[in-house]
Biotite code that builds the C-alpha atoms (Angstrom):
import biotite.structure as struc

atoms = struc.array([
    struc.Atom([-17.068, 112.931, -138.764], chain_id="A", res_id=1, res_name="MET", atom_name="CA", element="C"),
    struc.Atom([-19.478, 114.101, -141.467], chain_id="A", res_id=2, res_name="GLY", atom_name="CA", element="C"),
    struc.Atom([-22.015, 112.019, -143.387], chain_id="A", res_id=3, res_name="LEU", atom_name="CA", element="C"),
    struc.Atom([-23.278, 113.191, -146.786], chain_id="A", res_id=4, res_name="LEU", atom_name="CA", element="C"),
    struc.Atom([-25.903, 110.914, -148.204], chain_id="A", res_id=5, res_name="GLY", atom_name="CA", element="C"),
    struc.Atom([-27.794, 111.115, -151.441], chain_id="A", res_id=6, res_name="GLY", atom_name="CA", element="C"),
    struc.Atom([-28.933, 109.298, -154.519], chain_id="A", res_id=7, res_name="THR", atom_name="CA", element="C"),
    struc.Atom([-25.891, 110.763, -156.368], chain_id="A", res_id=8, res_name="PHE", atom_name="CA", element="C"),
    struc.Atom([-27.514, 110.219, -159.773], chain_id="A", res_id=9, res_name="ASP", atom_name="CA", element="C"),
    struc.Atom([-25.023, 111.668, -160.700], chain_id="A", res_id=10, res_name="PRO", atom_name="CA", element="C"),
    struc.Atom([-22.749, 113.146, -158.045], chain_id="A", res_id=11, res_name="ILE", atom_name="CA", element="C"),
    struc.Atom([-21.714, 116.675, -158.987], chain_id="A", res_id=12, res_name="HIS", atom_name="CA", element="C"),
    struc.Atom([-19.725, 119.678, -157.740], chain_id="A", res_id=13, res_name="TYR", atom_name="CA", element="C"),
    struc.Atom([-22.620, 120.891, -155.591], chain_id="A", res_id=14, res_name="GLY", atom_name="CA", element="C"),
    struc.Atom([-22.285, 117.713, -153.519], chain_id="A", res_id=15, res_name="HIS", atom_name="CA", element="C"),
    struc.Atom([-18.503, 117.994, -153.387], chain_id="A", res_id=16, res_name="LEU", atom_name="CA", element="C"),
    struc.Atom([-18.625, 121.659, -152.385], chain_id="A", res_id=17, res_name="VAL", atom_name="CA", element="C"),
    struc.Atom([-20.958, 120.746, -149.538], chain_id="A", res_id=18, res_name="ALA", atom_name="CA", element="C"),
    struc.Atom([-18.554, 118.084, -148.359], chain_id="A", res_id=19, res_name="ALA", atom_name="CA", element="C"),
    struc.Atom([-15.482, 120.366, -148.577], chain_id="A", res_id=20, res_name="GLU", atom_name="CA", element="C"),
    struc.Atom([-17.088, 123.340, -146.843], chain_id="A", res_id=21, res_name="GLU", atom_name="CA", element="C"),
    struc.Atom([-18.335, 121.077, -144.093], chain_id="A", res_id=22, res_name="SER", atom_name="CA", element="C"),
    struc.Atom([-14.825, 119.654, -143.632], chain_id="A", res_id=23, res_name="LEU", atom_name="CA", element="C"),
    struc.Atom([-13.391, 123.163, -143.358], chain_id="A", res_id=24, res_name="TYR", atom_name="CA", element="C"),
    struc.Atom([-16.060, 124.979, -141.299], chain_id="A", res_id=25, res_name="ARG", atom_name="CA", element="C"),
    struc.Atom([-16.820, 122.167, -138.904], chain_id="A", res_id=26, res_name="LEU", atom_name="CA", element="C"),
    struc.Atom([-13.167, 121.031, -138.633], chain_id="A", res_id=27, res_name="ARG", atom_name="CA", element="C"),
    struc.Atom([-14.015, 117.447, -139.536], chain_id="A", res_id=28, res_name="LEU", atom_name="CA", element="C"),
    struc.Atom([-11.425, 114.742, -140.013], chain_id="A", res_id=29, res_name="ASP", atom_name="CA", element="C"),
    struc.Atom([-13.406, 113.184, -142.871], chain_id="A", res_id=30, res_name="ARG", atom_name="CA", element="C"),
    struc.Atom([-16.745, 113.073, -144.688], chain_id="A", res_id=31, res_name="VAL", atom_name="CA", element="C"),
    struc.Atom([-18.383, 109.792, -145.595], chain_id="A", res_id=32, res_name="LEU", atom_name="CA", element="C"),
    struc.Atom([-20.223, 109.858, -148.936], chain_id="A", res_id=33, res_name="LEU", atom_name="CA", element="C"),
    struc.Atom([-23.137, 107.482, -148.618], chain_id="A", res_id=34, res_name="VAL", atom_name="CA", element="C"),
    struc.Atom([-24.992, 106.545, -151.821], chain_id="A", res_id=35, res_name="PRO", atom_name="CA", element="C"),
    struc.Atom([-28.593, 105.629, -151.088], chain_id="A", res_id=36, res_name="ALA", atom_name="CA", element="C"),
    struc.Atom([-29.797, 102.091, -151.723], chain_id="A", res_id=37, res_name="GLY", atom_name="CA", element="C"),
    struc.Atom([-33.550, 102.623, -152.124], chain_id="A", res_id=38, res_name="GLN", atom_name="CA", element="C"),
    struc.Atom([-34.251, 106.324, -151.518], chain_id="A", res_id=39, res_name="PRO", atom_name="CA", element="C"),
    struc.Atom([-37.658, 106.415, -149.730], chain_id="A", res_id=40, res_name="PRO", atom_name="CA", element="C"),
    struc.Atom([-38.639, 109.692, -151.440], chain_id="A", res_id=41, res_name="HIS", atom_name="CA", element="C"),
    struc.Atom([-37.984, 108.239, -154.851], chain_id="A", res_id=42, res_name="LYS", atom_name="CA", element="C"),
    struc.Atom([-39.772, 104.922, -154.595], chain_id="A", res_id=43, res_name="LEU", atom_name="CA", element="C"),
    struc.Atom([-41.452, 104.166, -157.927], chain_id="A", res_id=44, res_name="GLY", atom_name="CA", element="C"),
    struc.Atom([-39.114, 106.445, -159.895], chain_id="A", res_id=45, res_name="ARG", atom_name="CA", element="C"),
    struc.Atom([-36.337, 105.177, -162.107], chain_id="A", res_id=46, res_name="ARG", atom_name="CA", element="C"),
    struc.Atom([-32.947, 105.395, -160.435], chain_id="A", res_id=47, res_name="VAL", atom_name="CA", element="C"),
    struc.Atom([-29.626, 104.414, -162.010], chain_id="A", res_id=48, res_name="THR", atom_name="CA", element="C"),
    struc.Atom([-28.406, 101.007, -160.680], chain_id="A", res_id=49, res_name="PRO", atom_name="CA", element="C"),
    struc.Atom([-26.573, 101.205, -157.386], chain_id="A", res_id=50, res_name="ALA", atom_name="CA", element="C"),
    struc.Atom([-23.303, 99.800, -158.788], chain_id="A", res_id=51, res_name="ALA", atom_name="CA", element="C"),
    struc.Atom([-23.065, 102.629, -161.355], chain_id="A", res_id=52, res_name="GLN", atom_name="CA", element="C"),
    struc.Atom([-23.941, 105.367, -158.833], chain_id="A", res_id=53, res_name="ARG", atom_name="CA", element="C"),
    struc.Atom([-21.352, 103.905, -156.445], chain_id="A", res_id=54, res_name="LEU", atom_name="CA", element="C"),
    struc.Atom([-18.740, 103.907, -159.179], chain_id="A", res_id=55, res_name="ALA", atom_name="CA", element="C"),
    struc.Atom([-19.368, 107.587, -159.940], chain_id="A", res_id=56, res_name="MET", atom_name="CA", element="C"),
    struc.Atom([-19.095, 108.518, -156.237], chain_id="A", res_id=57, res_name="VAL", atom_name="CA", element="C"),
    struc.Atom([-15.796, 106.641, -155.956], chain_id="A", res_id=58, res_name="ARG", atom_name="CA", element="C"),
    struc.Atom([-14.434, 108.447, -159.022], chain_id="A", res_id=59, res_name="LEU", atom_name="CA", element="C"),
    struc.Atom([-15.498, 111.805, -157.569], chain_id="A", res_id=60, res_name="ALA", atom_name="CA", element="C"),
    struc.Atom([-13.838, 111.117, -154.213], chain_id="A", res_id=61, res_name="ALA", atom_name="CA", element="C"),
    struc.Atom([-10.672, 109.556, -155.548], chain_id="A", res_id=62, res_name="ALA", atom_name="CA", element="C"),
    struc.Atom([-8.514, 112.692, -155.372], chain_id="A", res_id=63, res_name="ASP", atom_name="CA", element="C"),
    struc.Atom([-9.557, 113.842, -151.885], chain_id="A", res_id=64, res_name="ASN", atom_name="CA", element="C"),
    struc.Atom([-8.058, 111.899, -148.941], chain_id="A", res_id=65, res_name="ALA", atom_name="CA", element="C"),
    struc.Atom([-10.627, 113.504, -146.603], chain_id="A", res_id=66, res_name="ALA", atom_name="CA", element="C"),
    struc.Atom([-13.538, 111.865, -148.495], chain_id="A", res_id=67, res_name="LEU", atom_name="CA", element="C"),
    struc.Atom([-14.443, 108.204, -147.953], chain_id="A", res_id=68, res_name="ALA", atom_name="CA", element="C"),
    struc.Atom([-17.195, 106.202, -149.635], chain_id="A", res_id=69, res_name="VAL", atom_name="CA", element="C"),
    struc.Atom([-19.542, 104.043, -147.557], chain_id="A", res_id=70, res_name="SER", atom_name="CA", element="C"),
    struc.Atom([-21.713, 101.242, -148.960], chain_id="A", res_id=71, res_name="THR", atom_name="CA", element="C"),
    struc.Atom([-23.708, 100.900, -145.791], chain_id="A", res_id=72, res_name="ILE", atom_name="CA", element="C"),
    struc.Atom([-27.042, 101.858, -147.428], chain_id="A", res_id=73, res_name="GLU", atom_name="CA", element="C"),
    struc.Atom([-26.358, 99.791, -150.533], chain_id="A", res_id=74, res_name="LEU", atom_name="CA", element="C"),
    struc.Atom([-25.922, 96.707, -148.376], chain_id="A", res_id=75, res_name="GLU", atom_name="CA", element="C"),
    struc.Atom([-29.173, 97.266, -146.448], chain_id="A", res_id=76, res_name="ARG", atom_name="CA", element="C"),
    struc.Atom([-32.484, 95.859, -147.720], chain_id="A", res_id=77, res_name="HIS", atom_name="CA", element="C"),
    struc.Atom([-35.492, 98.104, -147.986], chain_id="A", res_id=78, res_name="GLY", atom_name="CA", element="C"),
    struc.Atom([-35.698, 101.884, -148.031], chain_id="A", res_id=79, res_name="PRO", atom_name="CA", element="C"),
    struc.Atom([-32.658, 103.897, -146.897], chain_id="A", res_id=80, res_name="SER", atom_name="CA", element="C"),
    struc.Atom([-33.618, 106.036, -143.911], chain_id="A", res_id=81, res_name="TYR", atom_name="CA", element="C"),
    struc.Atom([-31.103, 108.608, -142.739], chain_id="A", res_id=82, res_name="SER", atom_name="CA", element="C"),
    struc.Atom([-31.691, 107.852, -139.084], chain_id="A", res_id=83, res_name="VAL", atom_name="CA", element="C"),
    struc.Atom([-30.822, 104.211, -139.578], chain_id="A", res_id=84, res_name="ASP", atom_name="CA", element="C"),
    struc.Atom([-27.594, 105.100, -141.410], chain_id="A", res_id=85, res_name="THR", atom_name="CA", element="C"),
    struc.Atom([-26.531, 107.543, -138.681], chain_id="A", res_id=86, res_name="VAL", atom_name="CA", element="C"),
    struc.Atom([-27.252, 104.938, -136.023], chain_id="A", res_id=87, res_name="ALA", atom_name="CA", element="C"),
    struc.Atom([-25.197, 102.329, -137.795], chain_id="A", res_id=88, res_name="ALA", atom_name="CA", element="C"),
    struc.Atom([-22.248, 104.701, -138.340], chain_id="A", res_id=89, res_name="VAL", atom_name="CA", element="C"),
    struc.Atom([-22.413, 105.866, -134.689], chain_id="A", res_id=90, res_name="ARG", atom_name="CA", element="C"),
    struc.Atom([-22.268, 102.234, -133.579], chain_id="A", res_id=91, res_name="GLU", atom_name="CA", element="C"),
    struc.Atom([-19.201, 101.601, -135.751], chain_id="A", res_id=92, res_name="GLN", atom_name="CA", element="C"),
    struc.Atom([-17.441, 104.787, -134.717], chain_id="A", res_id=93, res_name="ALA", atom_name="CA", element="C"),
    struc.Atom([-18.009, 104.359, -130.972], chain_id="A", res_id=94, res_name="GLY", atom_name="CA", element="C"),
    struc.Atom([-20.060, 106.273, -128.355], chain_id="A", res_id=95, res_name="PRO", atom_name="CA", element="C"),
    struc.Atom([-17.701, 109.297, -128.226], chain_id="A", res_id=96, res_name="GLY", atom_name="CA", element="C"),
    struc.Atom([-17.882, 110.065, -131.928], chain_id="A", res_id=97, res_name="ALA", atom_name="CA", element="C"),
    struc.Atom([-19.462, 113.329, -132.983], chain_id="A", res_id=98, res_name="GLU", atom_name="CA", element="C"),
    struc.Atom([-21.523, 112.840, -136.142], chain_id="A", res_id=99, res_name="ILE", atom_name="CA", element="C"),
    struc.Atom([-22.602, 115.690, -138.430], chain_id="A", res_id=100, res_name="PHE", atom_name="CA", element="C"),
    struc.Atom([-25.296, 114.738, -140.944], chain_id="A", res_id=101, res_name="PHE", atom_name="CA", element="C"),
    struc.Atom([-24.878, 117.008, -143.937], chain_id="A", res_id=102, res_name="ILE", atom_name="CA", element="C"),
    struc.Atom([-27.871, 118.159, -145.972], chain_id="A", res_id=103, res_name="VAL", atom_name="CA", element="C"),
    struc.Atom([-28.621, 121.015, -148.324], chain_id="A", res_id=104, res_name="GLY", atom_name="CA", element="C"),
    struc.Atom([-30.799, 123.886, -147.155], chain_id="A", res_id=105, res_name="SER", atom_name="CA", element="C"),
    struc.Atom([-33.362, 122.732, -149.734], chain_id="A", res_id=106, res_name="ASP", atom_name="CA", element="C"),
    struc.Atom([-33.991, 119.665, -147.557], chain_id="A", res_id=107, res_name="ALA", atom_name="CA", element="C"),
    struc.Atom([-34.636, 121.632, -144.347], chain_id="A", res_id=108, res_name="LEU", atom_name="CA", element="C"),
    struc.Atom([-38.316, 122.572, -145.023], chain_id="A", res_id=109, res_name="PRO", atom_name="CA", element="C"),
    struc.Atom([-39.113, 118.896, -145.359], chain_id="A", res_id=110, res_name="ASP", atom_name="CA", element="C"),
    struc.Atom([-37.324, 117.739, -142.205], chain_id="A", res_id=111, res_name="LEU", atom_name="CA", element="C"),
    struc.Atom([-40.581, 117.104, -140.311], chain_id="A", res_id=112, res_name="LEU", atom_name="CA", element="C"),
    struc.Atom([-41.634, 114.619, -143.005], chain_id="A", res_id=113, res_name="THR", atom_name="CA", element="C"),
    struc.Atom([-38.551, 112.541, -142.585], chain_id="A", res_id=114, res_name="TRP", atom_name="CA", element="C"),
    struc.Atom([-38.568, 109.201, -140.737], chain_id="A", res_id=115, res_name="TYR", atom_name="CA", element="C"),
    struc.Atom([-37.955, 109.820, -137.022], chain_id="A", res_id=116, res_name="ARG", atom_name="CA", element="C"),
    struc.Atom([-36.483, 113.373, -137.307], chain_id="A", res_id=117, res_name="PRO", atom_name="CA", element="C"),
    struc.Atom([-36.203, 113.782, -133.548], chain_id="A", res_id=118, res_name="ARG", atom_name="CA", element="C"),
    struc.Atom([-34.154, 110.609, -133.212], chain_id="A", res_id=119, res_name="ARG", atom_name="CA", element="C"),
    struc.Atom([-31.941, 111.805, -136.073], chain_id="A", res_id=120, res_name="LEU", atom_name="CA", element="C"),
    struc.Atom([-31.174, 114.989, -134.088], chain_id="A", res_id=121, res_name="LEU", atom_name="CA", element="C"),
    struc.Atom([-30.419, 112.969, -130.996], chain_id="A", res_id=122, res_name="GLN", atom_name="CA", element="C"),
    struc.Atom([-27.860, 110.878, -132.859], chain_id="A", res_id=123, res_name="LEU", atom_name="CA", element="C"),
    struc.Atom([-26.257, 113.653, -134.901], chain_id="A", res_id=124, res_name="SER", atom_name="CA", element="C"),
    struc.Atom([-25.932, 117.373, -135.455], chain_id="A", res_id=125, res_name="THR", atom_name="CA", element="C"),
    struc.Atom([-27.603, 118.407, -138.722], chain_id="A", res_id=126, res_name="LEU", atom_name="CA", element="C"),
    struc.Atom([-25.174, 120.455, -140.789], chain_id="A", res_id=127, res_name="ALA", atom_name="CA", element="C"),
    struc.Atom([-27.259, 122.471, -143.273], chain_id="A", res_id=128, res_name="VAL", atom_name="CA", element="C"),
    struc.Atom([-25.280, 123.676, -146.307], chain_id="A", res_id=129, res_name="VAL", atom_name="CA", element="C"),
    struc.Atom([-26.437, 126.718, -148.292], chain_id="A", res_id=130, res_name="SER", atom_name="CA", element="C"),
    struc.Atom([-28.358, 126.020, -151.501], chain_id="A", res_id=131, res_name="ARG", atom_name="CA", element="C"),
    struc.Atom([-29.652, 128.639, -153.936], chain_id="A", res_id=132, res_name="PRO", atom_name="CA", element="C"),
    struc.Atom([-33.187, 129.816, -153.238], chain_id="A", res_id=133, res_name="GLY", atom_name="CA", element="C"),
    struc.Atom([-33.379, 128.153, -149.827], chain_id="A", res_id=134, res_name="TYR", atom_name="CA", element="C"),
    struc.Atom([-32.366, 130.429, -146.901], chain_id="A", res_id=135, res_name="PRO", atom_name="CA", element="C"),
    struc.Atom([-31.380, 128.871, -143.629], chain_id="A", res_id=136, res_name="PHE", atom_name="CA", element="C"),
    struc.Atom([-34.544, 129.239, -141.462], chain_id="A", res_id=137, res_name="ASP", atom_name="CA", element="C"),
    struc.Atom([-35.496, 127.209, -138.461], chain_id="A", res_id=138, res_name="LEU", atom_name="CA", element="C"),
    struc.Atom([-38.683, 129.042, -137.541], chain_id="A", res_id=139, res_name="SER", atom_name="CA", element="C"),
    struc.Atom([-40.974, 126.405, -138.948], chain_id="A", res_id=140, res_name="HIS", atom_name="CA", element="C"),
    struc.Atom([-39.334, 123.747, -136.772], chain_id="A", res_id=141, res_name="LEU", atom_name="CA", element="C"),
    struc.Atom([-39.498, 125.503, -133.406], chain_id="A", res_id=142, res_name="SER", atom_name="CA", element="C"),
    struc.Atom([-42.948, 124.144, -132.350], chain_id="A", res_id=143, res_name="ALA", atom_name="CA", element="C"),
    struc.Atom([-42.455, 120.516, -133.388], chain_id="A", res_id=144, res_name="SER", atom_name="CA", element="C"),
    struc.Atom([-38.705, 120.236, -132.805], chain_id="A", res_id=145, res_name="LEU", atom_name="CA", element="C"),
    struc.Atom([-37.660, 122.712, -130.080], chain_id="A", res_id=146, res_name="PRO", atom_name="CA", element="C"),
    struc.Atom([-34.262, 121.055, -129.920], chain_id="A", res_id=147, res_name="GLU", atom_name="CA", element="C"),
    struc.Atom([-33.564, 122.108, -133.500], chain_id="A", res_id=148, res_name="ALA", atom_name="CA", element="C"),
    struc.Atom([-31.795, 125.325, -132.509], chain_id="A", res_id=149, res_name="ALA", atom_name="CA", element="C"),
    struc.Atom([-29.141, 123.362, -130.584], chain_id="A", res_id=150, res_name="GLN", atom_name="CA", element="C"),
    struc.Atom([-28.889, 120.404, -132.981], chain_id="A", res_id=151, res_name="ARG", atom_name="CA", element="C"),
    struc.Atom([-28.857, 122.172, -136.386], chain_id="A", res_id=152, res_name="ILE", atom_name="CA", element="C"),
    struc.Atom([-25.965, 124.300, -137.625], chain_id="A", res_id=153, res_name="VAL", atom_name="CA", element="C"),
    struc.Atom([-25.631, 126.384, -140.757], chain_id="A", res_id=154, res_name="HIS", atom_name="CA", element="C"),
    struc.Atom([-22.687, 125.769, -143.125], chain_id="A", res_id=155, res_name="VAL", atom_name="CA", element="C"),
    struc.Atom([-22.298, 128.772, -145.506], chain_id="A", res_id=156, res_name="PRO", atom_name="CA", element="C"),
    struc.Atom([-21.054, 127.604, -148.886], chain_id="A", res_id=157, res_name="ALA", atom_name="CA", element="C"),
    struc.Atom([-20.860, 128.726, -152.499], chain_id="A", res_id=158, res_name="PRO", atom_name="CA", element="C"),
    struc.Atom([-24.393, 128.289, -153.813], chain_id="A", res_id=159, res_name="GLU", atom_name="CA", element="C"),
    struc.Atom([-23.962, 126.297, -157.014], chain_id="A", res_id=160, res_name="LEU", atom_name="CA", element="C"),
    struc.Atom([-27.180, 125.948, -158.976], chain_id="A", res_id=161, res_name="ALA", atom_name="CA", element="C"),
    struc.Atom([-26.366, 122.429, -160.127], chain_id="A", res_id=162, res_name="ILE", atom_name="CA", element="C"),
    struc.Atom([-28.799, 119.518, -159.736], chain_id="A", res_id=163, res_name="SER", atom_name="CA", element="C"),
    struc.Atom([-28.627, 115.838, -160.652], chain_id="A", res_id=164, res_name="SER", atom_name="CA", element="C"),
    struc.Atom([-32.045, 115.990, -162.354], chain_id="A", res_id=165, res_name="SER", atom_name="CA", element="C"),
    struc.Atom([-30.852, 118.847, -164.561], chain_id="A", res_id=166, res_name="ASP", atom_name="CA", element="C"),
    struc.Atom([-27.641, 117.008, -165.431], chain_id="A", res_id=167, res_name="LEU", atom_name="CA", element="C"),
    struc.Atom([-29.648, 113.919, -166.449], chain_id="A", res_id=168, res_name="ARG", atom_name="CA", element="C"),
    struc.Atom([-31.912, 116.104, -168.621], chain_id="A", res_id=169, res_name="ALA", atom_name="CA", element="C"),
    struc.Atom([-28.919, 117.803, -170.204], chain_id="A", res_id=170, res_name="ARG", atom_name="CA", element="C"),
    struc.Atom([-27.313, 114.499, -171.145], chain_id="A", res_id=171, res_name="VAL", atom_name="CA", element="C"),
    struc.Atom([-30.648, 113.228, -172.603], chain_id="A", res_id=172, res_name="ALA", atom_name="CA", element="C"),
    struc.Atom([-30.968, 116.467, -174.671], chain_id="A", res_id=173, res_name="ALA", atom_name="CA", element="C"),
    struc.Atom([-27.322, 116.313, -175.872], chain_id="A", res_id=174, res_name="GLY", atom_name="CA", element="C"),
    struc.Atom([-26.349, 119.430, -173.955], chain_id="A", res_id=175, res_name="ARG", atom_name="CA", element="C"),
    struc.Atom([-22.954, 119.897, -172.191], chain_id="A", res_id=176, res_name="PRO", atom_name="CA", element="C"),
    struc.Atom([-22.343, 118.941, -168.561], chain_id="A", res_id=177, res_name="ILE", atom_name="CA", element="C"),
    struc.Atom([-18.647, 119.794, -168.521], chain_id="A", res_id=178, res_name="ARG", atom_name="CA", element="C"),
    struc.Atom([-17.499, 121.890, -165.498], chain_id="A", res_id=179, res_name="TYR", atom_name="CA", element="C"),
    struc.Atom([-20.572, 120.853, -163.447], chain_id="A", res_id=180, res_name="GLN", atom_name="CA", element="C"),
    struc.Atom([-19.165, 117.540, -162.193], chain_id="A", res_id=181, res_name="LEU", atom_name="CA", element="C"),
    struc.Atom([-15.737, 115.920, -162.070], chain_id="A", res_id=182, res_name="PRO", atom_name="CA", element="C"),
    struc.Atom([-14.227, 115.028, -165.473], chain_id="A", res_id=183, res_name="GLU", atom_name="CA", element="C"),
    struc.Atom([-13.861, 111.415, -164.455], chain_id="A", res_id=184, res_name="ALA", atom_name="CA", element="C"),
    struc.Atom([-17.564, 111.187, -163.661], chain_id="A", res_id=185, res_name="VAL", atom_name="CA", element="C"),
    struc.Atom([-18.507, 112.810, -166.974], chain_id="A", res_id=186, res_name="GLU", atom_name="CA", element="C"),
    struc.Atom([-16.311, 110.332, -168.813], chain_id="A", res_id=187, res_name="LEU", atom_name="CA", element="C"),
    struc.Atom([-17.950, 107.430, -166.942], chain_id="A", res_id=188, res_name="TYR", atom_name="CA", element="C"),
    struc.Atom([-21.413, 108.717, -167.879], chain_id="A", res_id=189, res_name="ILE", atom_name="CA", element="C"),
    struc.Atom([-20.396, 108.852, -171.531], chain_id="A", res_id=190, res_name="ARG", atom_name="CA", element="C"),
    struc.Atom([-18.768, 105.408, -171.493], chain_id="A", res_id=191, res_name="GLN", atom_name="CA", element="C"),
    struc.Atom([-21.707, 103.796, -169.733], chain_id="A", res_id=192, res_name="GLN", atom_name="CA", element="C"),
    struc.Atom([-24.289, 105.522, -171.891], chain_id="A", res_id=193, res_name="GLY", atom_name="CA", element="C"),
    struc.Atom([-26.115, 106.829, -168.851], chain_id="A", res_id=194, res_name="LEU", atom_name="CA", element="C"),
    struc.Atom([-29.074, 109.250, -169.053], chain_id="A", res_id=195, res_name="TYR", atom_name="CA", element="C"),
    struc.Atom([-29.339, 109.027, -172.842], chain_id="A", res_id=196, res_name="ILE", atom_name="CA", element="C"),
    struc.Atom([-33.042, 108.256, -172.546], chain_id="A", res_id=197, res_name="GLN", atom_name="CA", element="C"),
    struc.Atom([-35.186, 111.026, -171.097], chain_id="A", res_id=198, res_name="SER", atom_name="CA", element="C"),
    struc.Atom([-36.676, 110.074, -167.687], chain_id="A", res_id=199, res_name="PRO", atom_name="CA", element="C"),
])
């Protein structure tokens, strides 16, 4: 099973490509999309309400039976730490379940700053999906996390230079976002009037 977490503000094709390539290359049965409740790295920053982010994720996943949406982080109080989410999913799935925690290669340089990274690697295999400008490189982890070489795998994928922050800025500036995220998500953004104000 794969887990792909994120603020998803909004979810876009970069996220969905990461999920699909992980499904294929790791031979997963499904990927759980997990919208963050209170992202610890974004405390103090304005984030779209959870209900609206969840709605966008559900719209994005609706046409892919291999994608499921989990509200586990939205139901938890306090900051959403990846290690807690993986632990909870592992408990639900049973001791024999193999969990792949999916991240973009842009997150890899910051892994040592995460909450309990060693425990995260004990509970799951980190699946690192290619992102533009961030090569897959474990050398900076070898001293602090020697187990990284066995617990982190590379998932080559089309490197789409799409980001949620850029999409929000494009909407605020009246620029197009079509073809960068699912049509149903774009329609929802328009209907809800999201991102009209510049952050």
